[in-house]
N, CA, C and O atoms as a GROMACS GRO file, in nm:
protein
  580
    1MET      N    1   9.576   8.939   9.255
    1MET     CA    2   9.680   9.035   9.219
    1MET      C    3   9.778   8.970   9.122
    1MET      O    4   9.804   8.850   9.127
    2LEU      N    5   9.829   9.053   9.034
    2LEU     CA    6   9.931   9.007   8.941
    2LEU      C    7  10.065   8.997   9.013
    2LEU      O    8  10.090   9.068   9.111
    3THR      N    9  10.150   8.910   8.965
    3THR     CA   10  10.282   8.888   9.023
    3THR      C   11  10.383   8.983   8.963
    3THR      O   12  10.383   9.007   8.842
    4VAL      N   13  10.470   9.037   9.048
    4VAL     CA   14  10.577   9.124   9.002
    4VAL      C   15  10.661   9.049   8.899
    4VAL      O   16  10.695   8.933   8.919
    5GLY      N   17  10.693   9.115   8.788
    5GLY     CA   18  10.774   9.057   8.682
    5GLY      C   19  10.693   9.000   8.567
    5GLY      O   20  10.748   8.972   8.460
    6THR      N   21  10.562   8.982   8.587
    6THR     CA   22  10.478   8.932   8.478
    6THR      C   23  10.436   9.046   8.386
    6THR      O   24  10.440   9.163   8.424
    7ASN      N   25  10.397   9.010   8.264
    7ASN     CA   26  10.346   9.110   8.171
    7ASN      C   27  10.211   9.161   8.220
    7ASN      O   28  10.123   9.083   8.257
    8ALA      N   29  10.196   9.292   8.221
    8ALA     CA   30  10.068   9.352   8.259
    8ALA      C   31   9.970   9.331   8.145
    8ALA      O   32  10.003   9.361   8.030
    9PRO      N   33   9.851   9.280   8.172
    9PRO     CA   34   9.754   9.256   8.066
    9PRO      C   35   9.715   9.388   7.996
    9PRO      O   36   9.687   9.489   8.061
   10ASN      N   37   9.715   9.383   7.863
   10ASN     CA   38   9.670   9.500   7.790
   10ASN      C   39   9.518   9.512   7.808
   10ASN      O   40   9.452   9.414   7.843
   11PHE      N   41   9.464   9.628   7.785
   11PHE     CA   42   9.321   9.650   7.794
   11PHE      C   43   9.284   9.761   7.698
   11PHE      O   44   9.370   9.835   7.650
   12LYS      N   45   9.155   9.772   7.670
   12LYS     CA   46   9.103   9.880   7.587
   12LYS      C   47   8.968   9.919   7.646
   12LYS      O   48   8.871   9.844   7.637
   13VAL      N   49   8.963  10.038   7.704
   13VAL     CA   50   8.840  10.090   7.764
   13VAL      C   51   8.831  10.240   7.733
   13VAL      O   52   8.926  10.301   7.685
   14LYS      N   53   8.715  10.296   7.761
   14LYS     CA   54   8.699  10.440   7.742
   14LYS      C   55   8.746  10.515   7.867
   14LYS      O   56   8.734  10.466   7.979
   15ASN      N   57   8.799  10.635   7.844
   15ASN     CA   58   8.834  10.722   7.956
   15ASN      C   59   8.719  10.817   7.983
   15ASN      O   60   8.614  10.807   7.921
   16HIS      N   61   8.739  10.909   8.075
   16HIS     CA   62   8.632  11.001   8.116
   16HIS      C   63   8.587  11.095   8.004
   16HIS      O   64   8.482  11.157   8.015
   17LEU      N   65   8.667  11.105   7.897
   17LEU     CA   66   8.629  11.187   7.781
   17LEU      C   67   8.554  11.107   7.675
   17LEU      O   68   8.505  11.162   7.577
   18GLY      N   69   8.545  10.975   7.697
   18GLY     CA   70   8.482  10.888   7.600
   18GLY      C   71   8.576  10.838   7.493
   18GLY      O   72   8.533  10.776   7.396
   19ASP      N   73   8.707  10.865   7.509
   19ASP     CA   74   8.808  10.820   7.413
   19ASP      C   75   8.859  10.682   7.454
   19ASP      O   76   8.870  10.651   7.573
   20TRP      N   77   8.891  10.599   7.353
   20TRP     CA   78   8.946  10.467   7.381
   20TRP      C   79   9.091  10.478   7.427
   20TRP      O   80   9.169  10.555   7.370
   21VAL      N   81   9.126  10.403   7.528
   21VAL     CA   82   9.261  10.402   7.585
   21VAL      C   83   9.304  10.256   7.601
   21VAL      O   84   9.225  10.171   7.642
   22GLN      N   85   9.431  10.230   7.569
   22GLN     CA   86   9.488  10.097   7.590
   22GLN      C   87   9.617  10.112   7.670
   22GLN      O   88   9.684  10.216   7.662
   23LEU      N   89   9.651  10.010   7.745
   23LEU     CA   90   9.776  10.014   7.820
   23LEU      C   91   9.894  10.034   7.724
   23LEU      O   92   9.988  10.106   7.756
   24SER      N   93   9.889   9.970   7.608
   24SER     CA   94   9.999   9.980   7.512
   24SER      C   95  10.021  10.122   7.462
   24SER      O   96  10.127  10.152   7.406
   25ASP      N   97   9.925  10.212   7.479
   25ASP     CA   98   9.943  10.353   7.442
   25ASP      C   99  10.055  10.418   7.522
   25ASP      O  100  10.110  10.520   7.481
   26PHE      N  101  10.089  10.360   7.637
   26PHE     CA  102  10.185  10.420   7.728
   26PHE      C  103  10.319  10.347   7.729
   26PHE      O  104  10.398  10.362   7.822
   27SER      N  105  10.345  10.269   7.626
   27SER     CA  106  10.472  10.198   7.614
   27SER      C  107  10.587  10.297   7.623
   27SER      O  108  10.583  10.405   7.562
   28GLY      N  109  10.690  10.261   7.699
   28GLY     CA  110  10.804  10.349   7.719
   28GLY      C  111  10.790  10.440   7.840
   28GLY      O  112  10.883  10.515   7.872
   29LYS      N  113  10.676  10.434   7.907
   29LYS     CA  114  10.653  10.512   8.030
   29LYS      C  115  10.616  10.417   8.142
   29LYS      O  116  10.565  10.308   8.118
   30LYS      N  117  10.644  10.459   8.263
   30LYS     CA  118  10.592  10.387   8.378
   30LYS      C  119  10.444  10.425   8.389
   30LYS      O  120  10.405  10.537   8.356
   31VAL      N  121  10.363  10.331   8.433
   31VAL     CA  122  10.220  10.356   8.451
   31VAL      C  123  10.183  10.326   8.595
   31VAL      O  124  10.211  10.217   8.647
   32ILE      N  125  10.121  10.423   8.659
   32ILE     CA  126  10.063  10.402   8.792
   32ILE      C  127   9.915  10.374   8.767
   32ILE      O  128   9.841  10.461   8.724
   33LEU      N  129   9.875  10.251   8.796
   33LEU     CA  130   9.736  10.210   8.777
   33LEU      C  131   9.674  10.199   8.915
   33LEU      O  132   9.707  10.108   8.992
   34TRP      N  133   9.584  10.293   8.946
   34TRP     CA  134   9.521  10.289   9.079
   34TRP      C  135   9.371  10.265   9.063
   34TRP      O  136   9.302  10.336   8.989
   35PHE      N  137   9.323  10.166   9.132
   35PHE     CA  138   9.182  10.129   9.129
   35PHE      C  139   9.111  10.193   9.247
   35PHE      O  140   9.162  10.193   9.359
   36TYR      N  141   8.993  10.247   9.221
   36TYR     CA  142   8.916  10.309   9.328
   36TYR      C  143   8.771  10.262   9.319
   36TYR      O  144   8.720  10.238   9.210
   37PRO      N  145   8.704  10.249   9.434
   37PRO     CA  146   8.569  10.192   9.436
   37PRO      C  147   8.460  10.276   9.369
   37PRO      O  148   8.378  10.222   9.296
   38LYS      N  149   8.459  10.408   9.392
   38LYS     CA  150   8.346  10.488   9.342
   38LYS      C  151   8.385  10.635   9.332
   38LYS      O  152   8.438  10.694   9.426
   39ALA      N  153   8.359  10.693   9.216
   39ALA     CA  154   8.390  10.834   9.193
   39ALA      C  155   8.317  10.924   9.294
   39ALA      O  156   8.202  10.899   9.331
   40ASP      N  157   8.388  11.028   9.336
   40ASP     CA  158   8.333  11.134   9.421
   40ASP      C  159   8.283  11.083   9.556
   40ASP      O  160   8.182  11.129   9.608
   41THR      N  161   8.357  10.988   9.612
   41THR     CA  162   8.334  10.946   9.750
   41THR      C  163   8.457  10.990   9.830
   41THR      O  164   8.561  11.015   9.770
   42PRO      N  165   8.449  11.000   9.961
   42PRO     CA  166   8.558  11.062  10.038
   42PRO      C  167   8.697  11.001  10.016
   42PRO      O  168   8.792  11.074   9.988
   43GLY      N  169   8.710  10.870  10.028
   43GLY     CA  170   8.842  10.808  10.011
   43GLY      C  171   8.895  10.822   9.870
   43GLY      O  172   9.013  10.850   9.849
   44CYS      N  173   8.808  10.802   9.772
   44CYS     CA  174   8.849  10.812   9.632
   44CYS      C  175   8.887  10.955   9.597
   44CYS      O  176   8.979  10.978   9.518
   45THR      N  177   8.817  11.050   9.655
   45THR     CA  178   8.851  11.190   9.632
   45THR      C  179   8.987  11.223   9.692
   45THR      O  180   9.069  11.289   9.627
   46ALA      N  181   9.011  11.178   9.814
   46ALA     CA  182   9.142  11.202   9.877
   46ALA      C  183   9.254  11.142   9.794
   46ALA      O  184   9.358  11.205   9.774
   47GLU      N  185   9.235  11.020   9.747
   47GLU     CA  186   9.337  10.953   9.668
   47GLU      C  187   9.357  11.025   9.534
   47GLU      O  188   9.470  11.050   9.493
   48GLY      N  189   9.247  11.057   9.468
   48GLY     CA  190   9.256  11.126   9.339
   48GLY      C  191   9.323  11.262   9.350
   48GLY      O  192   9.404  11.299   9.265
   49CYS      N  193   9.290  11.336   9.456
   49CYS     CA  194   9.353  11.466   9.477
   49CYS      C  195   9.501  11.452   9.512
   49CYS      O  196   9.582  11.537   9.477
   50GLY      N  197   9.536  11.344   9.581
   50GLY     CA  198   9.677  11.318   9.611
   50GLY      C  199   9.758  11.297   9.484
   50GLY      O  200   9.870  11.347   9.472
   51PHE      N  201   9.702  11.224   9.388
   51PHE     CA  202   9.769  11.209   9.259
   51PHE      C  203   9.772  11.341   9.183
   51PHE      O  204   9.873  11.377   9.123
   52ARG      N  205   9.661  11.412   9.186
   52ARG     CA  206   9.654  11.543   9.117
   52ARG      C  207   9.762  11.637   9.169
   52ARG      O  208   9.832  11.702   9.090
   53ASP      N  209   9.777  11.645   9.299
   53ASP     CA  210   9.870  11.739   9.360
   53ASP      C  211  10.017  11.702   9.338
   53ASP      O  212  10.105  11.785   9.357
   54ARG      N  213  10.043  11.578   9.300
   54ARG     CA  214  10.181  11.531   9.277
   54ARG      C  215  10.208  11.501   9.130
   54ARG      O  216  10.312  11.444   9.097
   55LEU      N  217  10.116  11.537   9.043
   55LEU     CA  218  10.125  11.495   8.903
   55LEU      C  219  10.255  11.540   8.836
   55LEU      O  220  10.314  11.463   8.760
   56ASP      N  221  10.301  11.660   8.863
   56ASP     CA  222  10.427  11.707   8.804
   56ASP      C  223  10.544  11.619   8.848
   56ASP      O  224  10.635  11.592   8.769
   57ARG      N  225  10.542  11.576   8.972
   57ARG     CA  226  10.650  11.490   9.022
   57ARG      C  227  10.646  11.352   8.956
   57ARG      O  228  10.750  11.292   8.931
   58PHE      N  229  10.525  11.301   8.928
   58PHE     CA  230  10.513  11.174   8.856
   58PHE      C  231  10.568  11.190   8.714
   58PHE      O  232  10.639  11.103   8.665
   59LYS      N  233  10.534  11.301   8.650
   59LYS     CA  234  10.582  11.325   8.514
   59LYS      C  235  10.734  11.334   8.510
   59LYS      O  236  10.796  11.287   8.415
   60GLU      N  237  10.794  11.394   8.612
   60GLU     CA  238  10.941  11.403   8.620
   60GLU      C  239  11.005  11.264   8.624
   60GLU      O  240  11.119  11.247   8.583
   61LYS      N  241  10.931  11.166   8.673
   61LYS     CA  242  10.982  11.028   8.683
   61LYS      C  243  10.934  10.942   8.566
   61LYS      O  244  10.938  10.820   8.573
   62ASN      N  245  10.888  11.009   8.457
   62ASN     CA  246  10.841  10.940   8.336
   62ASN      C  247  10.725  10.844   8.367
   62ASN      O  248  10.718  10.734   8.312
   63ALA      N  249  10.636  10.888   8.456
   63ALA     CA  250  10.523  10.804   8.496
   63ALA      C  251  10.390  10.870   8.460
   63ALA      O  252  10.371  10.991   8.478
   64THR      N  253  10.300  10.789   8.410
   64THR     CA  254  10.164  10.830   8.379
   64THR      C  255  10.071  10.774   8.486
   64THR      O  256  10.085  10.659   8.526
   65VAL      N  257   9.978  10.854   8.530
   65VAL     CA  258   9.880  10.813   8.631
   65VAL      C  259   9.748  10.780   8.560
   65VAL      O  260   9.697  10.860   8.482
   66LEU      N  261   9.695  10.662   8.588
   66LEU     CA  262   9.566  10.620   8.534
   66LEU      C  263   9.479  10.570   8.650
   66LEU      O  264   9.514  10.472   8.716
   67GLY      N  265   9.368  10.635   8.673
   67GLY     CA  266   9.271  10.588   8.771
   67GLY      C  267   9.173  10.495   8.703
   67GLY      O  268   9.136  10.517   8.588
   68VAL      N  269   9.129  10.392   8.773
   68VAL     CA  270   9.034  10.295   8.716
   68VAL      C  271   8.921  10.269   8.815
   68VAL      O  272   8.944  10.239   8.932
   69SER      N  273   8.798  10.282   8.765
   69SER     CA  274   8.681  10.243   8.844
   69SER      C  275   8.578  10.182   8.750
   69SER      O  276   8.599  10.177   8.628
   70PHE      N  277   8.469  10.137   8.806
   70PHE     CA  278   8.362  10.078   8.726
   70PHE      C  279   8.255  10.183   8.693
   70PHE      O  280   8.147  10.149   8.645
   71ASP      N  281   8.287  10.309   8.720
   71ASP     CA  282   8.193  10.418   8.694
   71ASP      C  283   8.181  10.446   8.544
   71ASP      O  284   8.268  10.410   8.465
   72SER      N  285   8.071  10.509   8.507
   72SER     CA  286   8.046  10.545   8.367
   72SER      C  287   8.132  10.664   8.324
   72SER      O  288   8.193  10.731   8.407
   73VAL      N  289   8.136  10.687   8.195
   73VAL     CA  290   8.205  10.804   8.140
   73VAL      C  291   8.151  10.931   8.206
   73VAL      O  292   8.228  11.018   8.246
   74GLU      N  293   8.021  10.941   8.217
   74GLU     CA  294   7.958  11.061   8.275
   74GLU      C  295   7.995  11.080   8.421
   74GLU      O  296   8.025  11.192   8.463
   75GLU      N  297   7.994  10.973   8.499
   75GLU     CA  298   8.030  10.983   8.642
   75GLU      C  299   8.175  11.024   8.658
   75GLU      O  300   8.207  11.109   8.741
   76ASN      N  301   8.264  10.963   8.580
   76ASN     CA  302   8.405  10.997   8.590
   76ASN      C  303   8.433  11.138   8.536
   76ASN      O  304   8.520  11.207   8.590
   77MET      N  305   8.363  11.180   8.433
   77MET     CA  306   8.380  11.316   8.381
   77MET      C  307   8.341  11.419   8.488
   77MET      O  308   8.411  11.519   8.505
   78ALA      N  309   8.233  11.395   8.558
   78ALA     CA  310   8.190  11.486   8.665
   78ALA      C  311   8.296  11.489   8.776
   78ALA      O  312   8.324  11.595   8.831
   79PHE      N  313   8.353  11.375   8.809
   79PHE     CA  314   8.458  11.363   8.912
   79PHE      C  315   8.580  11.445   8.870
   79PHE      O  316   8.636  11.520   8.951
   80VAL      N  317   8.622  11.430   8.745
   80VAL     CA  318   8.738  11.504   8.692
   80VAL      C  319   8.712  11.655   8.699
   80VAL      O  320   8.797  11.731   8.746
   81LYS      N  321   8.596  11.696   8.654
   81LYS     CA  322   8.564  11.840   8.651
   81LYS      C  323   8.556  11.898   8.792
   81LYS      O  324   8.605  12.008   8.816
   82LYS      N  325   8.496  11.826   8.882
   82LYS     CA  326   8.478  11.875   9.019
   82LYS      C  327   8.611  11.897   9.090
   82LYS      O  328   8.625  11.992   9.168
   83PHE      N  329   8.709  11.809   9.064
   83PHE     CA  330   8.835  11.815   9.138
   83PHE      C  331   8.956  11.853   9.053
   83PHE      O  332   9.068  11.856   9.104
   84GLY      N  333   8.936  11.882   8.926
   84GLY     CA  334   9.045  11.932   8.843
   84GLY      C  335   9.155  11.832   8.815
   84GLY      O  336   9.272  11.869   8.808
   85PHE      N  337   9.119  11.704   8.800
   85PHE     CA  338   9.220  11.603   8.770
   85PHE      C  339   9.273  11.626   8.628
   85PHE      O  340   9.196  11.652   8.536
   86GLN      N  341   9.404  11.615   8.613
   86GLN     CA  342   9.470  11.634   8.483
   86GLN      C  343   9.528  11.503   8.432
   86GLN      O  344   9.629  11.503   8.362
   87TYR      N  345   9.465  11.394   8.466
   87TYR     CA  346   9.507  11.262   8.420
   87TYR      C  347   9.381  11.181   8.391
   87TYR      O  348   9.274  11.213   8.443
   88PRO      N  349   9.393  11.077   8.309
   88PRO     CA  350   9.275  11.000   8.269
   88PRO      C  351   9.217  10.914   8.381
   88PRO      O  352   9.290  10.853   8.460
   89LEU      N  353   9.086  10.910   8.384
   89LEU     CA  354   9.014  10.813   8.465
   89LEU      C  355   8.952  10.714   8.367
   89LEU      O  356   8.881  10.754   8.274
   90LEU      N  357   8.979  10.587   8.387
   90LEU     CA  358   8.931  10.483   8.297
   90LEU      C  359   8.800  10.426   8.348
   90LEU      O  360   8.782  10.402   8.467
   91CYS      N  361   8.708  10.405   8.254
   91CYS     CA  362   8.571  10.362   8.286
   91CYS      C  363   8.556  10.214   8.253
   91CYS      O  364   8.514  10.178   8.144
   92ASP      N  365   8.591  10.131   8.348
   92ASP     CA  366   8.591   9.986   8.330
   92ASP      C  367   8.453   9.929   8.360
   92ASP      O  368   8.437   9.846   8.450
   93THR      N  369   8.354   9.973   8.284
   93THR     CA  370   8.216   9.935   8.312
   93THR      C  371   8.189   9.786   8.292
   93THR      O  372   8.095   9.732   8.350
   94GLU      N  373   8.272   9.720   8.212
   94GLU     CA  374   8.257   9.576   8.190
   94GLU      C  375   8.345   9.494   8.285
   94GLU      O  376   8.343   9.371   8.282
   95ARG      N  377   8.421   9.562   8.369
   95ARG     CA  378   8.512   9.499   8.468
   95ARG      C  379   8.625   9.421   8.402
   95ARG      O  380   8.683   9.332   8.464
   96GLN      N  381   8.659   9.453   8.278
   96GLN     CA  382   8.766   9.385   8.204
   96GLN      C  383   8.900   9.403   8.277
   96GLN      O  384   8.971   9.305   8.300
   97ILE      N  385   8.933   9.526   8.312
   97ILE     CA  386   9.060   9.552   8.380
   97ILE      C  387   9.053   9.500   8.523
   97ILE      O  388   9.148   9.440   8.573
   98GLY      N  389   8.941   9.524   8.588
   98GLY     CA  390   8.925   9.482   8.727
   98GLY      C  391   8.948   9.333   8.746
   98GLY      O  392   9.018   9.293   8.839
   99VAL      N  393   8.890   9.250   8.658
   99VAL     CA  394   8.908   9.106   8.668
   99VAL      C  395   9.052   9.069   8.635
   99VAL      O  396   9.114   8.989   8.706
  100ALA      N  397   9.108   9.127   8.527
  100ALA     CA  398   9.244   9.093   8.484
  100ALA      C  399   9.349   9.128   8.588
  100ALA      O  400   9.450   9.059   8.602
  101TYR      N  401   9.326   9.237   8.662
  101TYR     CA  402   9.425   9.286   8.758
  101TYR      C  403   9.393   9.250   8.902
  101TYR      O  404   9.469   9.285   8.993
  102GLY      N  405   9.283   9.181   8.926
  102GLY     CA  406   9.250   9.137   9.061
  102GLY      C  407   9.182   9.242   9.147
  102GLY      O  408   9.184   9.233   9.270
  103ALA      N  409   9.123   9.342   9.084
  103ALA     CA  410   9.050   9.445   9.160
  103ALA      C  411   8.907   9.402   9.188
  103ALA      O  412   8.836   9.466   9.266
  104CYS      N  413   8.865   9.293   9.125
  104CYS     CA  414   8.734   9.233   9.153
  104CYS      C  415   8.742   9.085   9.118
  104CYS      O  416   8.834   9.041   9.048
  105LYS      N  417   8.646   9.010   9.165
  105LYS     CA  418   8.647   8.866   9.141
  105LYS      C  419   8.567   8.828   9.017
  105LYS      O  420   8.598   8.728   8.951
  106SER      N  421   8.464   8.907   8.985
  106SER     CA  422   8.381   8.873   8.870
  106SER      C  423   8.324   8.999   8.807
  106SER      O  424   8.324   9.106   8.869
  107PRO      N  425   8.275   8.988   8.684
  107PRO     CA  426   8.217   9.105   8.616
  107PRO      C  427   8.088   9.155   8.681
  107PRO      O  428   8.033   9.257   8.639
  108THR      N  429   8.039   9.084   8.783
  108THR     CA  430   7.918   9.130   8.850
  108THR      C  431   7.948   9.208   8.978
  108THR      O  432   7.856   9.261   9.041
  109ASP      N  433   8.075   9.215   9.017
  109ASP     CA  434   8.110   9.291   9.138
  109ASP      C  435   8.072   9.438   9.119
  109ASP      O  436   8.091   9.495   9.012
  110GLU      N  437   8.018   9.497   9.224
  110GLU     CA  438   7.970   9.635   9.214
  110GLU      C  439   8.084   9.736   9.205
  110GLU      O  440   8.079   9.828   9.124
  111ASN      N  441   8.186   9.719   9.289
  111ASN     CA  442   8.295   9.817   9.295
  111ASN      C  443   8.431   9.749   9.288
  111ASN      O  444   8.445   9.631   9.319
  112ALA      N  445   8.530   9.826   9.247
  112ALA     CA  446   8.668   9.779   9.246
  112ALA      C  447   8.724   9.785   9.387
  112ALA      O  448   8.684   9.870   9.467
  113SER      N  449   8.817   9.697   9.416
  113SER     CA  450   8.893   9.705   9.540
  113SER      C  451   8.995   9.818   9.527
  113SER      O  452   9.036   9.853   9.416
  114ARG      N  453   9.034   9.875   9.639
  114ARG     CA  454   9.134   9.982   9.639
  114ARG      C  455   9.273   9.919   9.637
  114ARG      O  456   9.332   9.890   9.741
  115ILE      N  457   9.324   9.897   9.515
  115ILE     CA  458   9.455   9.837   9.494
  115ILE      C  459   9.533   9.924   9.396
  115ILE      O  460   9.479  10.021   9.342
  116GLY      N  461   9.660   9.890   9.373
  116GLY     CA  462   9.738   9.967   9.277
  116GLY      C  463   9.855   9.888   9.222
  116GLY      O  464   9.895   9.784   9.276
  117TYR      N  465   9.910   9.939   9.113
  117TYR     CA  466  10.025   9.879   9.048
  117TYR      C  467  10.118   9.986   8.993
  117TYR      O  468  10.075  10.096   8.957
  118ILE      N  469  10.246   9.952   8.987
  118ILE     CA  470  10.340  10.024   8.903
  118ILE      C  471  10.374   9.929   8.790
  118ILE      O  472  10.416   9.815   8.813
  119ILE      N  473  10.356   9.975   8.667
  119ILE     CA  474  10.392   9.898   8.549
  119ILE      C  475  10.512   9.968   8.486
  119ILE      O  476  10.510  10.089   8.466
  120ASP      N  477  10.616   9.891   8.456
  120ASP     CA  478  10.739   9.953   8.405
  120ASP      C  479  10.727   9.990   8.257
  120ASP      O  480  10.625   9.963   8.193
  121GLU      N  481  10.831  10.051   8.205
  121GLU     CA  482  10.832  10.102   8.068
  121GLU      C  483  10.815   9.991   7.964
  121GLU      O  484  10.773  10.017   7.851
  122GLY      N  485  10.847   9.870   8.002
  122GLY     CA  486  10.834   9.756   7.910
  122GLY      C  487  10.704   9.681   7.925
  122GLY      O  488  10.683   9.579   7.858
  123GLY      N  489  10.614   9.729   8.012
  123GLY     CA  490  10.484   9.666   8.027
  123GLY      C  491  10.479   9.553   8.127
  123GLY      O  492  10.386   9.472   8.126
  124LYS      N  493  10.579   9.545   8.215
  124LYS     CA  494  10.581   9.441   8.319
  124LYS      C  495  10.540   9.501   8.454
  124LYS      O  496  10.563   9.619   8.480
  125VAL      N  497  10.479   9.419   8.536
  125VAL     CA  498  10.441   9.461   8.671
  125VAL      C  499  10.568   9.480   8.752
  125VAL      O  500  10.643   9.385   8.775
  126ALA      N  501  10.592   9.603   8.796
  126ALA     CA  502  10.711   9.634   8.876
  126ALA      C  503  10.680   9.628   9.025
  126ALA      O  504  10.767   9.596   9.106
  127LYS      N  505  10.556   9.660   9.061
  127LYS     CA  506  10.517   9.661   9.202
  127LYS      C  507  10.365   9.642   9.208
  127LYS      O  508  10.292   9.697   9.126
  128ALA      N  509  10.320   9.564   9.303
  128ALA     CA  510  10.177   9.541   9.324
  128ALA      C  511  10.141   9.580   9.467
  128ALA      O  512  10.213   9.547   9.561
  129TYR      N  513  10.032   9.648   9.481
  129TYR     CA  514   9.985   9.695   9.612
  129TYR      C  515   9.846   9.634   9.638
  129TYR      O  516   9.746   9.686   9.589
  130PRO      N  517   9.840   9.524   9.714
  130PRO     CA  518   9.713   9.455   9.734
  130PRO      C  519   9.613   9.530   9.822
  130PRO      O  520   9.493   9.500   9.819
  131LYS      N  521   9.660   9.625   9.899
  131LYS     CA  522   9.571   9.706   9.981
  131LYS      C  523   9.642   9.839  10.002
  131LYS      O  524   9.758   9.842  10.043
  132VAL      N  525   9.572   9.948   9.974
  132VAL     CA  526   9.635  10.078   9.989
  132VAL      C  527   9.553  10.169  10.077
  132VAL      O  528   9.431  10.154  10.089
  133ASP      N  529   9.620  10.263  10.139
  133ASP     CA  530   9.554  10.368  10.216
  133ASP      C  531   9.531  10.484  10.120
  133ASP      O  532   9.625  10.535  10.059
  134ALA      N  533   9.406  10.525  10.106
  134ALA     CA  534   9.369  10.627  10.007
  134ALA      C  535   9.447  10.757  10.024
  134ALA      O  536   9.486  10.820   9.926
  135ARG      N  537   9.471  10.797  10.146
  135ARG     CA  538   9.536  10.926  10.169
  135ARG      C  539   9.688  10.922  10.149
  135ARG      O  540   9.747  11.020  10.106
  136SER      N  541   9.751  10.809  10.180
  136SER     CA  542   9.897  10.803  10.171
  136SER      C  543   9.949  10.736  10.044
  136SER      O  544  10.067  10.749  10.013
  137PHE      N  545   9.864  10.665   9.971
  137PHE     CA  546   9.913  10.589   9.856
  137PHE      C  547   9.982  10.675   9.750
  137PHE      O  548  10.088  10.635   9.702
  138PRO      N  549   9.929  10.791   9.712
  138PRO     CA  550  10.000  10.870   9.608
  138PRO      C  551  10.146  10.901   9.647
  138PRO      O  552  10.236  10.892   9.564
  139GLU      N  553  10.168  10.936   9.771
  139GLU     CA  554  10.306  10.968   9.815
  139GLU      C  555  10.390  10.841   9.825
  139GLU      O  556  10.508  10.842   9.790
  140THR      N  557  10.329  10.732   9.872
  140THR     CA  558  10.399  10.604   9.882
  140THR      C  559  10.449  10.559   9.746
  140THR      O  560  10.567  10.524   9.731
  141VAL      N  561  10.361  10.558   9.647
  141VAL     CA  562  10.399  10.510   9.514
  141VAL      C  563  10.500  10.604   9.448
  141VAL      O  564  10.589  10.558   9.377
  142LEU      N  565  10.487  10.733   9.471
  142LEU     CA  566  10.583  10.829   9.416
  142LEU      C  567  10.722  10.802   9.471
  142LEU      O  568  10.820  10.805   9.397
  143ALA      N  569  10.731  10.776   9.601
  143ALA     CA  570  10.860  10.750   9.665
  143ALA      C  571  10.925  10.621   9.614
  143ALA      O  572  11.047  10.607   9.621
  144GLU      N  573  10.845  10.528   9.563
  144GLU     CA  574  10.897  10.400   9.519
  144GLU      C  575  10.931  10.395   9.371
  144GLU      O  576  10.979  10.292   9.322
  145LEU      N  577  10.907  10.503   9.300
  145LEU     CA  578  10.941  10.506   9.156
  145LEU      C  579  11.089  10.520   9.134
  145LEU      O  580  11.135  10.524   9.020
   0.00000   0.00000   0.00000
């Protein structure tokens, strides 16, 4: 896990639409970076829907929600369509973000750990969550913004 107060590593990966996304695209906003093991599985669905259902409240707090998994663009696109997510899911197929943020130990790990971060408007780690409960994490992180 990254230490609170350190610079959050920038990254460049494709989102569920196949568009390139970088952390620096969100400069000036808080970023909620939540890692999930596998698209369209029960815990990940509960967590994703929790963020979906609170998205307006995150926006009111100048926060962008970004989900990250090792799933492909196609898998994440199906996940978005099935559950109506209105925020980007990042497709970290090379495990670049996962390794940098401590969601996996190596690029050969099959799935990301269920962890999360709040990154502040200046790109620093404001809060790190080494283990999260899929059902309560969206509300927990919202309350801490």
